[in-house]
C-alpha positions in Angstrom: 6.2 -2.2 -18.3 5.1 -5.1 -16.1 7.1 -7.1 -15.2 6.0 -10.9 -16.4 6.0 -13.1 -12.9 5.1 -16.3 -14.3 4.0 -19.3 -12.1 6.3 -22.5 -13.6 4.0 -24.8 -15.0 4.1 -29.1 -15.1 4.7 -28.6 -18.9 6.4 -25.8 -19.1 9.4 -25.9 -22.1 11.7 -23.9 -18.7 14.0 -25.4 -16.7 14.5 -24.2 -13.5 18.6 -23.6 -13.6 16.5 -21.0 -16.3 14.2 -19.4 -14.0 14.2 -17.3 -10.6 12.3 -16.2 -8.0 11.3 -12.6 -7.4 10.6 -10.6 -3.9 7.3 -12.1 -3.2 7.9 -15.5 -4.9 6.5 -16.0 -7.8 8.6 -17.3 -10.5 10.4 -15.5 -13.5 10.6 -17.8 -16.1 13.3 -16.3 -18.4 12.3 -17.1 -22.0 8.0 -16.9 -20.9 9.3 -12.9 -20.3 11.0 -12.4 -23.7 8.2 -14.2 -25.4 5.6 -12.2 -23.7 6.5 -9.1 -23.9 5.4 -8.3 -27.1 2.5 -9.1 -26.4 2.0 -7.4 -23.0 4.3 -4.1 -24.4 0.6 -2.9 -25.7 -1.5 -4.7 -22.1 -3.5 -1.7 -20.7 -6.0 -2.5 -17.7 -9.3 -1.2 -17.6 -9.9 2.0 -15.2 -12.3 0.8 -13.4 -11.2 -3.0 -12.6 -7.2 -1.0 -11.6 -10.0 0.9 -9.2 -11.8 -1.8 -7.7 -8.7 -4.6 -6.7 -5.3 -4.7 -5.6 -2.7 -5.7 -7.6 -1.7 -9.0 -5.9 1.0 -10.4 -8.8 1.3 -11.6 -12.1 1.1 -15.5 -13.9 2.8 -16.0 -17.2 -0.7 -14.6 -19.1 -3.1 -13.2 -16.3 -3.2 -10.3 -14.1 -4.2 -11.7 -11.0 -6.0 -9.2 -8.9 -7.4 -9.2 -4.8 -10.8 -7.9 -5.9 -11.3 -5.2 -2.8 -14.6 -6.3 -1.0 -13.9 -8.1 2.1 -17.7 -9.9 2.3 -16.0 -12.2 -0.1 -12.5 -13.7 -1.6 -12.4 -13.0 -4.9 -9.3 -13.1 -7.1 -9.7 -11.2 -10.8 -7.7 -13.0 -13.6 -7.1 -10.2 -16.4 -5.5 -11.8 -19.3 -2.5 -9.4 -20.3 -3.5 -9.0 -24.0 -4.5 -6.0 -25.6 -8.2 -5.7 -26.6 -9.7 -8.8 -25.2 -13.5 -8.8 -25.0 -14.3 -12.1 -25.5 -12.9 -15.6 -24.9 -12.4 -16.4 -28.5 -10.5 -13.0 -28.9 -7.9 -15.2 -27.6 -5.4 -16.9 -29.2 -5.7 -21.2 -28.3 -2.7 -21.0 -27.2 -3.5 -18.5 -24.5 -7.2 -19.7 -23.9 -5.8 -22.7 -22.9 -2.7 -20.8 -20.9 -6.1 -19.5 -19.2 -7.4 -22.5 -18.0 -4.8 -23.8 -16.5 -4.1 -20.6 -14.6 -8.0 -20.2 -13.7 -7.2 -24.4 -12.1 -3.8 -22.9 -10.3 -6.7 -19.5 -9.2 -9.4 -22.1 -8.0 -6.8 -23.9 -5.8 -5.5 -21.6 -4.7 -8.9 -20.2 -3.8 -9.4 -23.1 -1.9 -5.5 -23.3 -0.2 -6.4 -19.8 1.1 -10.5 -19.6 2.2 -11.4 -23.1 2.7 -15.0 -22.2 1.3 -17.6 -24.3 0.7 -17.8 -23.5 -3.5 -15.8 -21.7 -5.6 -17.1 -20.0 -8.9 -16.1 -19.0 -12.2 -17.6 -16.8 -14.3 -17.5 -14.0 -16.9 -19.8 -11.8 -17.5 -18.2 -8.4 -18.6 -21.1 -6.4 -19.0 -19.8 -3.6 -16.9 -16.3 -3.3 -17.7 -16.3 -5.3 -21.2 -12.1 -6.5 -21.0 -11.9 -10.0 -19.8 -11.6 -11.3 -17.3 -12.2 -14.0 -15.1 -14.0 -13.5 -11.7 -12.3 -16.7 -9.5 -15.3 -16.2 -5.8 -14.8 -18.3 -2.6 -18.3 -18.2 -1.8 -19.7 -19.8 2.0 -22.7 -21.3 2.9 -23.2 -18.8 5.5 -22.0 -15.4 3.4 -24.6 -13.0 2.3 -25.2 -13.4 -0.5 -25.8 -17.3 -0.9 -27.1 -18.7 -2.8 -27.9 -16.2 -5.3 -24.9 -14.0 -7.4 -22.2 -11.7 -5.5 -23.6 -9.0 -8.2 -25.7 -6.2 -7.6 -26.3 -7.9 -4.0 -25.4 -5.0 -1.1 -22.5 -2.6 -1.0 -19.2 -3.0 -1.7 -17.4 -3.7 1.4 -13.4 -2.7 0.9 -10.6 -4.4 3.2 -9.6 -2.6 5.8 -6.2 -1.0 5.4 -4.7 -2.9 8.3 -6.5 -6.1 7.2 -5.7 -6.0 3.6 -1.8 -7.3 4.1 -2.2 -10.5 5.7 -4.7 -11.4 2.8 -2.3 -10.7 0.0 0.2 -12.5 1.8 -1.4 -15.4 2.4 -2.3 -15.3 -1.6 0.8 -14.4 -2.6 2.3 -16.6 -1.3 -0.2 -19.5 -2.0 0.5 -18.7 -6.1 4.4 -19.3 -5.3 3.4 -22.5 -4.5 1.0 -23.8 -7.1 
């Protein structure tokens, strides 16, 4: 089972004394683990998302992954709930949590990549499982001003170059 690594939220009801940090710096909230473990037990990640992305960690609701495309700084948020295809498939409290986690991801993207613009989108035409794209865009990027989809070929991060980026994103999430 995937451990629930929850970002402590300002409105979260878990006092800091009941939480601890894991090795990656994300905050593990014991009450959040108990509350969401049942829903997560049936969750599975779409094989295409797993193949095209690199795991960064988990927030309270979403698995956070880095798109393995060195052309764009690109995060993917995937709610860890089974059978979620559209936004309205989420329970209202999960939809609110997704909004908060998207806001955090945009803040992290701005801190780590310092883009000119951050695009947030949900398409699902190729991968039906609900996932939210958080993409750092630059006036100088190869797809600007158009969308990143369908522009050129994906270029995977080199093995030696991806770990520092993973570390920067992980640290920024831990501090958010």
